[in-house]
DODREN-264721 format. One record per residue: x, y, z of N, C-alpha, C in turn. Coordinates in steps of 0.05 Angstrom, whole numbers, plus 5000, padded with zeros to 4 digits. Example, Ala and Ser with C-alpha at 12.3 -4.5 7.8 and 13.67 -1.06 7.14 Angstrom:
2
526448865156524649105156526449345156/525749555142527349795143525850015157/
end
This chain:
177
499455335103497155115114499454925123/502054825099503654645113505154705130/505854925131507155005162505354955185/502755065186501654845198501754745212/500854565194500354145194503654045207/504854225186507654155213508254305235/507054445238507154545279505554335292/503454405279500854125292502353835292/503753715273504853435278506453455297/508153605299510553705307509353645340/507353825343506653835372505453565382/503553415368502053195369503452975371/506853015360508352815363507152505343/506852565312505852415294507252515270/507652325254507452355225504552405211/505352545184503052545161503852555133/501852415135502652145106500052355086/502452495066499552625040499752425021/496652425018495452204997495952414978/498052334956499452434933499152274914/497052084905497351924888496551934860/497952204842498452314828495352594809/495352614841492552804826493353064842/495053174845497453304856498453504836/499353804839499153944821502653874825/503953894793506953904788508154044819/510553914822511854044850510753964874/508253824879507353914905508353734919/510153454908510753294930514053394932/514853634918517553634933516653864960/514353954942513954154973513553995000/511753874995511153575026513953505034/515653395018517853235026520253555039/519453785026521454015040520054025072/517253975071515354135099515553845110/516953615105517453395130515153185125/513353265107511153045101511952785085/510252585092510752365075509152305057/509852165027508452125003507451765005/505751904991505051524993505751344961/506551154967508051004938505450714937/503650764919502450544918503550434882/504250144902504550044874502950034847/500749994853499250154822499650244812/499450504830500750774813504050864803/505950634816508750794804509550594785/508650594769509050504737510450744720/512250574700512750734682512250594646/509450694643508050504627507550334631/506950044626506349864631507749704651/509349724660512649634681511849784701/512249604725512349664754515249824763/514950084773517450164785518650014805/521649924799523249774828522349864847/523349824876522749884901525550024908/527450064889529650174902528850494881/526750494872525550844859524050954890/523050764906520750954927522751164945/521651384941523251554955523351454982/525751525004525151475030524051555051/522451785043520551895062517951915052/517451705044514251595042513451295051/510951245046509451015061508750825034/510050615028509550475009508050145015/505750104994503049955001502549814975/501549754978498549504956497049764943/496049874963493549994947492750164971/489850244965488350424992485750314996/484450525013481850455015479450434991/481050604970478850684946480650484925/482350264934483250104903481949774926/481649574908481449304912483549284937/482849134958484948874964485948724949/488448614946490948484944489448284924/488648074942486647854924484747944909/483248114911481148144895483048274868/484848454874486248464853487748334834/488648164848491247904833488247704821/485047704831484547474823483447644791/484047814795481648014764483548054739/486548014763489248214737491147964733/491447704748493847614754495347474722/492447414698492947344683494247514653/493147744659493047984648495648154640/496948434621499548434622499248564653/497948754661498348884682498748594712/497948374711498848194728500948084721/501848084695504848024682507148254688/506648454691507348684694508148684723/506548584744506848574770509148364779/508048114760511147854769513347984761/513248074736515848184733516848374756/516048554762516448764796517248524820/514848364817515748224846516647954844/516247814822517747594817514747394816/516347124799513246974788512646834816/510046754814508546694835506446424820/505546254840504146044829501446084831/500846284864498246334866497446564891/495146604891495346884904496746904930/496746644947498646714974501646724965/502546624951505346654950506846994937/504147024914504047264900504347544931/502447384943502047564970503347624985/505547424997508947445003510847554991/510847544960512647614936512148004947/509048004941509348294932509648504958/509548324991509348475009512748435021/514248234998517948295003518348554984/516748574964517748874950517849114960/515049114981514149274998516849355014/516649065037519349075048521949285048/522349145021525149095018524849534988/523349674995523349844984524850154999/525850254983526950465003524950685026/523050665030520450735040521350735066/521850935075522150925111519350825132/517150695112515650615127513350395108/512250145111512049945082509049885100/507049825088504049715098503849415095/503749355107501349105105498149125113/495949105089494449225092492549065108/490349075127488448885144487348735120/485748865103484248735088486248535066/488548515064490248395048490548145062/491148195087492248025103490047765115/487747905115484947775114484447645088/486047675072485547605036481947665027/481347925041478448025028479648044999/477748084980476948154955475648384951/474748484965473048754965474748984973/474449124960474949494975473249594989/474149705014472049805028471250065023/471650205003470950404993470650444960/467950494949467550584924467450834911/470050934911469451274904467051334883/465651494904462951614883460751434891/460251314901457751154908456351224934/454451244938452051324971450851114971/448451074960445550864963447150574954/449250644925448850414911451250134931/451850274941454250024963454950144990/454049935004454749965034457950005039/459050295029462250395037462250365068/465050385074465450275100463850185120/462449955107462049775123461849515124/465249455106466149185099466849005128/465448715128466548605150468748395132/470248405155472548055147471447865150/472147635142471147415147472047235177/474847415187476547345210476147555227/477347465246477147695276480747705269/480847905276484548105282485347855295/485447725324486847455339487247265316/485247215298485246955281487646965254/487647295251488147385218492647375237/492047485262495247505267496347165270/493747015284495446685286495646655256/494646685242494746575214497946535201/498346265198501546205180501546355162/500246315129499946465113500346785122/498946885141498647225150501447385153/502347105177505647155190507047135171/507147005146509647025123509347325105/505447475111506347695088507647845117/507547835138507948045158510748025158/512147825161514847715157516147855127/514847835110516547945080516748215091/514848345104513848645099516248785115/517748625135518148775165521148855159/522748685134524848645146526548945138/527749085158528849205154527049565167/524549475171523749645176524049735210/524650095206524750205244522850405226/522550525266520450785268521651025258/519451125242520851395224521951685235/523851735234524552035240523252255230/
end
């Protein structure tokens, strides 16, 4: 199956990223790497006990991100955790920050300084959203995938704070090969 996936991604001239967030069998990440697939390195799952792994720990053939569609955006996570042990551990990894805006820039700077060839700034994080787009396991209880942002995409990209986040995640980024 991985060989077919590699062939099809080559034909389509696209990269493939595997959602390998800790639920894959032992050795699968290595098989993904051998097949040329990128892995996901979500900060929230890149830990050694309580401490977060340093950005240089992330393998080059990976995508570095704060979260995913199944996790709260940074602003929501920060609101809930900035004063608890998880928040302090993240602060130790990215550097202390006085407020959520400074923490967002620092966290994206952390992603941008990672060894990953690709680093993401998610639109929900740029928009300052606190609500995750999907809550796994729910169907009628919550309107998954229907979350609307408070600002338009042009407004987000014109915002000074959002530009600071984009600039923080961008240094050294080049197109993956």
